[in-house]
C-alpha positions in Angstrom: 98.8 25.6 -24.1 96.3 26.5 -26.6 96.9 29.8 -28.5 94.0 32.0 -28.2 93.0 35.0 -31.0 90.6 37.6 -31.4 89.1 35.6 -34.3 88.5 32.8 -32.3 86.8 35.0 -30.0 85.2 36.3 -33.0 83.6 33.4 -34.1 82.8 31.9 -31.0 80.5 35.4 -30.2 78.7 34.8 -33.5 78.0 31.3 -33.0 76.3 32.3 -29.6 74.3 35.0 -31.3 73.4 32.2 -33.7 72.7 29.7 -31.2 69.9 32.4 -29.3 68.6 33.0 -33.0 68.1 29.5 -34.4 68.5 27.1 -31.4 71.6 25.1 -33.0 75.3 25.4 -32.3 77.4 23.8 -35.3 80.7 22.5 -35.1 82.8 25.2 -37.4 84.8 22.6 -39.1 82.4 19.9 -39.8 79.0 21.9 -39.9 77.9 19.2 -37.5 75.0 19.9 -34.8 76.4 19.9 -31.5 73.7 21.5 -29.7 70.0 21.8 -30.4 68.2 24.1 -27.7 64.6 26.1 -28.3 65.4 29.4 -30.3 64.8 32.5 -28.5 61.5 33.6 -30.7 59.7 30.3 -29.5 60.0 31.5 -26.2 56.7 32.2 -24.3 57.8 33.3 -21.2 58.2 37.0 -21.2 60.6 37.7 -18.6 62.9 34.9 -20.1 62.8 36.3 -23.6 63.4 39.7 -22.0 66.7 37.9 -20.3 67.8 36.8 -23.7 67.0 39.8 -25.6 69.6 41.7 -23.0 72.2 38.8 -23.4 71.7 39.1 -27.2 72.3 43.3 -26.7 75.4 42.5 -24.8 77.2 40.2 -27.1 76.3 42.3 -29.7 78.0 45.6 -27.8 81.4 42.8 -27.2 81.0 41.9 -30.7 81.3 45.7 -31.8 84.6 46.1 -29.7 86.0 43.2 -31.1 85.7 44.6 -34.6 87.2 47.7 -33.4 89.8 46.0 -31.9 90.4 43.8 -34.7 90.8 46.6 -37.1 93.4 48.4 -35.0 95.4 45.2 -35.0 95.4 44.9 -38.7 99.0 46.3 -40.2 98.8 49.6 -42.2 98.6 48.9 -46.0 102.0 49.3 -47.4 102.7 53.0 -48.8 103.5 53.1 -52.7 
């Protein structure tokens, strides 16, 4: 079974936000384009654009929660 961690999840959220914004999803290791779509800024349908904006907002909420959890997981600095 693959080990999952908060750093991979954080990277996946960043990649998803970039995909919505730019229309490209890159492989993190080789930096090759894995998926290409229409960037959210180029979508003409108002309803679909509103949906994508809502998805982006929810991803940002999750991302902020991940940053908070990541900070809690860091060990305290050593005392001098």
